C-alpha positions in Angstrom: 43.5 32.8 -42.7 41.4 35.7 -43.1 39.3 33.7 -45.3 38.9 30.8 -43.1 37.9 33.1 -40.3 35.8 35.3 -42.5 32.0 34.9 -41.7 31.2 36.4 -45.1 33.1 32.9 -46.7 30.5 30.0 -47.0 31.8 26.4 -47.7 29.0 24.0 -48.2 29.9 20.4 -47.7 26.9 18.1 -48.7 27.9 14.6 -46.8 26.4 11.4 -47.7 26.6 9.7 -44.2 26.1 5.9 -43.4 26.4 5.5 -39.7 27.4 2.6 -37.8 25.0 -0.2 -36.4 26.1 -1.5 -33.4 24.5 -4.6 -34.1 26.7 -7.9 -33.9 29.7 -5.8 -32.3 31.6 -7.9 -30.2 32.7 -4.8 -27.8 30.2 -2.7 -26.1 30.2 0.9 -26.6 28.6 3.4 -24.5 25.1 4.8 -25.8 26.3 8.0 -26.1 29.2 7.3 -27.9 27.4 5.6 -30.6 24.9 8.5 -31.0 27.7 10.8 -31.1 29.4 9.1 -33.8 26.3 8.5 -35.9 25.3 12.2 -36.1 25.9 13.5 -39.2 25.6 17.4 -38.3 29.1 16.5 -36.0 30.7 15.1 -39.0 29.7 17.9 -41.7 30.7 20.5 -38.9 34.2 18.9 -38.5 34.8 17.9 -42.2 33.7 21.3 -43.1 36.3 22.9 -40.8 39.0 20.8 -41.9 38.4 21.7 -45.8 38.3 25.3 -45.0 41.7 25.0 -42.9 43.5 23.9 -45.8 42.0 25.8 -48.5 43.4 28.7 -47.1 46.8 27.3 -45.8 48.5 27.7 -49.1 51.4 25.6 -48.1 49.4 22.5 -47.9 48.6 20.3 -50.7 45.1 20.8 -52.1 43.9 20.3 -55.5 43.1 24.0 -57.2 39.6 23.2 -58.1 38.8 22.4 -54.2 40.8 25.2 -53.1 38.7 27.7 -54.6 35.3 25.5 -54.3 32.2 26.8 -52.4 30.1 23.6 -52.7 31.8 20.1 -52.2 30.5 16.5 -51.8 31.6 13.5 -50.3 30.7 10.4 -48.5 31.6 8.7 -45.1 30.9 5.6 -44.1 31.3 3.5 -40.5 31.1 -0.1 -41.2 32.6 -3.4 -40.0 35.7 -5.2 -40.4 34.0 -7.4 -42.8 32.9 -4.9 -45.1 36.2 -2.9 -45.4 37.9 -6.5 -45.8 35.6 -6.8 -48.8 36.2 -3.5 -50.0 40.0 -3.6 -49.6 40.1 -6.9 -51.6 37.5 -5.7 -54.3 39.2 -2.2 -54.7 42.7 -2.3 -54.1 43.0 -6.3 -54.1 44.6 -6.7 -50.9 43.4 -9.6 -48.5 43.3 -7.8 -45.4 41.1 -5.7 -43.1 42.2 -2.0 -42.6 41.1 1.0 -40.6 40.1 3.7 -43.0 40.1 3.1 -47.0 39.7 6.3 -49.3 38.2 6.4 -53.0 39.3 9.5 -54.6 37.3 10.6 -57.6 38.8 14.1 -58.1 40.7 14.5 -61.1 41.8 18.0 -61.9 42.5 17.1 -65.5 39.0 16.3 -66.3 37.3 19.8 -65.4 38.3 23.5 -64.9 37.7 25.4 -62.2 33.5 25.7 -61.9 30.6 27.4 -59.7 29.0 23.3 -59.3 29.5 20.9 -56.7 32.8 19.6 -56.4 32.7 15.7 -55.6 35.9 14.3 -53.9 35.0 10.6 -53.5 34.3 8.3 -50.3 35.8 7.5 -46.8 34.8 4.4 -45.1 36.1 3.5 -41.8 36.0 0.0 -39.7 34.7 0.7 -36.2 35.5 -2.3 -34.3 39.1 -1.6 -35.9 38.4 1.8 -34.5 37.9 0.6 -31.2 40.5 -1.5 -30.9 43.5 1.2 -31.8 41.2 3.8 -29.6 42.2 1.1 -26.5 45.9 0.3 -27.9 46.4 4.3 -28.1 44.6 5.1 -25.1 42.5 7.8 -26.8 38.6 8.0 -26.8 37.0 6.2 -29.6 35.6 9.7 -31.2 38.8 11.0 -31.3 40.0 8.2 -33.1 37.4 7.9 -35.8 38.0 11.8 -36.5 41.8 10.7 -36.6 40.8 8.0 -39.2 38.2 10.6 -41.4 40.7 13.5 -41.1 43.4 10.6 -42.3 40.7 9.6 -45.3 40.2 13.1 -46.1 43.5 13.8 -46.8 43.5 11.4 -48.9 40.9 12.6 -51.0 42.8 15.8 -51.5 45.6 14.2 -53.0 47.9 13.3 -50.0 49.8 10.0 -49.9 52.6 8.9 -47.5 54.7 6.4 -49.7 57.5 7.3 -47.8 58.5 8.1 -44.0 58.9 12.0 -44.8 55.2 12.0 -46.7 53.9 10.0 -44.0 55.1 12.2 -41.1 53.7 15.0 -42.8 50.5 13.9 -43.5 50.5 12.8 -39.8 51.4 16.6 -38.4 48.5 17.9 -40.6 45.9 15.7 -39.2 47.2 16.5 -35.5 46.4 20.3 -36.9 43.1 19.4 -38.1 42.0 17.6 -35.1 43.4 20.8 -33.0 40.9 22.9 -34.6 38.6 21.6 -32.2 41.0 21.1 -29.4 40.5 17.3 -29.6 44.2 16.5 -28.8 
């Protein structure tokens, strides 16, 4: 944990961020919430904190190349139900909408530890689905979006939830990541 807390340790996260356009949104979203969720600096801060936490917690699954990286890159897109439906159908063969999709590209067999920027992949989140889920779960929209982003990030790092035990472990780690900023 010293490495995580050390101010000398620097993790540079390059985030390709696509904000959400509220045009055509059926639900009215507070302008301040829209502004907050569309600030890339907020996402960079959160994602960097989450990755740093995972890097130093040796008991957590993390590809070695990521664990030792100082430069990482990933994409985050906030989109609508139609686009996530299209992506889900095209890439995963599922003709249904979902809340978050992850497209990991890291493969440790293709390269060894290096000093170059490591590309993790992309996370795509459906904002309308997040709005519905936030209402159902009685949580703030921005908290739900962070929950989905943390879930997507774990998938980029190789986490999966093929059974009840792995799902519960993943959800527990998500709670820990959100607790880093006292969101829960």
